[in-house]
N, C-alpha and C positions, 0 to 999 in steps of 0.2 A: 077510730077507737083510741081511747085515752090511756096512756101508760100509767102504771102504778108508780108513785114517787118513791125514790130510793131513800131510806132512812138508815143512817149508820148508827152504830152502837152508842157512840158518844152523844149524838143528838137525842137518842132515846133515853139515855141516862139523865141528861140535862132536863128533858121534859118531865120525866118521872120525879126528879128531885124538886123541880119547881112546884109541881102539883102536891107532892108530899109536904113540902114546907108550907104551902098555902093552907093545907087542910089541918095540919097538926100544929097547935100552938105550944104544946108541951113536948116538943120533939126530943130534947135531951133526956127527959125522964123516961120516955118510951124507949129510946136507944139504949139506955142503961139496963132496962129490963130485958131487952133482947140480947145484950151481951152475955148474961148468965145462960140463957137458952143456947146461944151460939157456942159458948164454952163447953156446955154439956154435949152438944151434938158433934163437936169437932175434936173432942178430947181423944187422945190416942193411948192413954195410960193402959187401958184394958187390952189393947192390941199389943203393946210392948210386953205386957205380962204374958199374954197368950204366946207370943213369938218365943219368949224366953223358955216357957214350959215345953213347947214343941221342940225347940232346939235341944233341950235336955233329953227328951224322949228319942230324938234322932241320934244323939250321941250314944245312948244306950244301945240302940239298934246297930250302930256301926261297931260297937264293942262286941255285940253278939256275932256279927258278920265275921269279924276278925277271929273270934274264938272258933267259929265254924270252920274257917279256912285252916287255922292251926291244927284243929282236931283232925281234919281230913289229911293234912300233910304228915301228922304224927302217927296215925294208925290206919290200917286198912279199913275201909268202909264201903258199903254198897254205894256206888257212885250215883245211882238213880235217886236214892234217898237223900244223899248229900246235896245233889242239884235241886231237888224239890225243896229242901230246907233253905238252901242258899237263895233260891229264886223267891221264896216267900219272904225272907228277910229283906231282900232288895226291894220287893214290891212295897213292904211296909215302910221302908226308908223313903222311897219315892213319894209315897202318900204324905209322909211328914214334910218332905221338901216342898211339895205342892201346897200344903197347908200353910207353911211359912211364907211362901211366895204370895198366896192369897191375902194373908194378914198384912204383909208388907204393902201390897197394892192398896188395900183398904186404908191403911194408915196414910199412905201418900195422898190418896184421894181426899181424905178428911183434912189433911194439912193444906192441900191446894184449895179446897173449898173454904177453909178458914181464911186463907190469904185473900181470896176473892171477896168474901163477906167483909173482912176488915177494911179492904180498899173501898168498898161501897159505903160502909158506915162512915169512913173518913170523909168521903165526898158529901154525904148527907150533913155531917157536922159542919164542914167548911162552907156549906152553901146556906148559911142561914141566919 
Protein backbone atom coordinates (compact mmCIF):
# COMPACT_ATOMS: atom_id res chain seq x y z
CA UNK A 1 0.00 0.00 0.00
CA UNK A 2 1.40 3.36 -1.03
CA UNK A 3 1.51 6.24 1.50
CA UNK A 4 0.01 9.61 0.70
CA UNK A 5 2.83 12.14 0.32
CA UNK A 6 3.01 14.89 2.95
CA UNK A 7 2.63 18.43 1.60
CA UNK A 8 3.37 21.31 3.92
CA UNK A 9 1.64 24.67 3.71
CA UNK A 10 4.66 26.48 2.26
CA UNK A 11 4.99 23.97 -0.61
CA UNK A 12 1.29 24.31 -1.32
CA UNK A 13 1.52 28.12 -1.36
CA UNK A 14 4.52 28.00 -3.69
CA UNK A 15 2.76 25.62 -6.08
CA UNK A 16 -0.35 27.80 -6.13
CA UNK A 17 1.69 30.94 -6.74
CA UNK A 18 3.53 29.31 -9.64
CA UNK A 19 0.28 28.23 -11.27
CA UNK A 20 -1.35 31.59 -10.54
CA UNK A 21 1.57 33.49 -12.06
CA UNK A 22 1.64 31.24 -15.09
CA UNK A 23 -2.05 31.67 -15.82
CA UNK A 24 -2.42 35.36 -15.18
CA UNK A 25 -0.50 37.84 -17.27
CA UNK A 26 -2.12 40.93 -15.78
CA UNK A 27 -1.59 39.84 -12.17
CA UNK A 28 -0.99 43.33 -10.74
CA UNK A 29 -4.21 44.71 -12.21
CA UNK A 30 -6.19 41.80 -10.80
CA UNK A 31 -4.53 42.09 -7.38
CA UNK A 32 -5.41 45.81 -7.26
CA UNK A 33 -9.04 44.92 -7.96
CA UNK A 34 -9.03 42.42 -5.14
CA UNK A 35 -7.55 44.98 -2.74
CA UNK A 36 -10.78 46.99 -2.78
CA UNK A 37 -12.88 43.88 -2.18
CA UNK A 38 -10.58 42.75 0.62
CA UNK A 39 -10.69 46.22 2.18
CA UNK A 40 -14.50 46.11 2.23
CA UNK A 41 -14.63 42.58 3.64
CA UNK A 42 -12.09 43.22 6.39
CA UNK A 43 -13.09 46.76 7.42
CA UNK A 44 -13.94 47.01 11.13
CA UNK A 45 -15.30 50.57 11.23
CA UNK A 46 -18.89 49.30 11.44
CA UNK A 47 -17.95 47.04 14.34
CA UNK A 48 -16.13 49.86 16.15
CA UNK A 49 -19.26 52.01 15.86
CA UNK A 50 -21.45 49.12 17.03
CA UNK A 51 -19.20 48.52 20.06
CA UNK A 52 -19.28 52.23 20.92
CA UNK A 53 -23.09 52.31 20.80
CA UNK A 54 -23.48 49.14 22.86
CA UNK A 55 -20.99 50.46 25.44
CA UNK A 56 -23.12 53.63 25.77
CA UNK A 57 -26.22 51.47 26.30
CA UNK A 58 -24.37 49.33 28.86
CA UNK A 59 -23.31 52.45 30.78
CA UNK A 60 -26.93 53.61 30.88
CA UNK A 61 -27.94 50.24 32.31
CA UNK A 62 -25.19 50.50 34.95
CA UNK A 63 -26.54 53.92 35.88
CA UNK A 64 -30.02 52.38 36.21
CA UNK A 65 -28.62 49.59 38.40
CA UNK A 66 -26.95 52.15 40.66
CA UNK A 67 -30.20 54.17 40.93
CA UNK A 68 -32.07 50.98 41.73
CA UNK A 69 -29.60 50.17 44.54
CA UNK A 70 -29.70 53.74 45.92
CA UNK A 71 -33.51 53.78 45.86
CA UNK A 72 -33.61 50.49 47.73
CA UNK A 73 -31.20 51.79 50.36
CA UNK A 74 -33.04 55.12 50.74
CA UNK A 75 -36.60 53.90 51.20
CA UNK A 76 -38.45 50.79 52.19
CA UNK A 77 -39.44 48.68 49.19
CA UNK A 78 -40.90 45.29 48.53
CA UNK A 79 -37.65 43.29 48.32
CA UNK A 80 -39.10 40.78 45.90
CA UNK A 81 -40.00 43.57 43.46
CA UNK A 82 -36.58 45.15 44.00
CA UNK A 83 -34.78 41.87 43.26
CA UNK A 84 -36.93 41.26 40.17
CA UNK A 85 -36.06 44.72 38.84
CA UNK A 86 -32.40 44.39 39.83
CA UNK A 87 -32.07 40.93 38.23
CA UNK A 88 -33.71 42.18 35.01
CA UNK A 89 -31.24 45.06 34.82
CA UNK A 90 -28.30 42.73 35.44
CA UNK A 91 -29.57 40.40 32.71
CA UNK A 92 -29.85 43.32 30.26
CA UNK A 93 -26.32 44.43 31.16
CA UNK A 94 -24.94 40.91 30.67
CA UNK A 95 -26.61 40.78 27.25
CA UNK A 96 -24.89 44.03 26.26
CA UNK A 97 -21.57 42.73 27.58
CA UNK A 98 -21.94 39.56 25.47
CA UNK A 99 -22.82 41.67 22.41
CA UNK A 100 -19.67 43.75 22.92
CA UNK A 101 -17.59 40.60 23.28
CA UNK A 102 -19.10 39.12 20.10
CA UNK A 103 -18.41 42.31 18.12
CA UNK A 104 -14.84 42.49 19.45
CA UNK A 105 -14.25 38.86 18.47
CA UNK A 106 -15.61 39.49 14.97
CA UNK A 107 -13.38 42.56 14.66
CA UNK A 108 -10.35 40.54 15.73
CA UNK A 109 -11.21 37.81 13.21
CA UNK A 110 -11.55 40.34 10.39
CA UNK A 111 -8.21 41.94 11.24
CA UNK A 112 -6.50 38.55 11.46
CA UNK A 113 -8.02 37.56 8.12
CA UNK A 114 -6.80 40.83 6.60
CA UNK A 115 -3.27 40.13 7.85
CA UNK A 116 -3.31 36.63 6.31
CA UNK A 117 -4.67 37.94 3.00
CA UNK A 118 -2.14 40.80 2.93
CA UNK A 119 0.66 38.32 3.52
CA UNK A 120 -0.59 36.11 0.70
CA UNK A 121 -0.99 39.06 -1.67
CA UNK A 122 2.59 40.10 -0.90
CA UNK A 123 3.79 36.60 -1.77
CA UNK A 124 1.90 36.77 -5.08
CA UNK A 125 3.43 40.15 -5.92
CA UNK A 126 6.94 39.14 -4.93
CA UNK A 127 6.85 35.99 -7.05
CA UNK A 128 6.41 37.35 -10.35
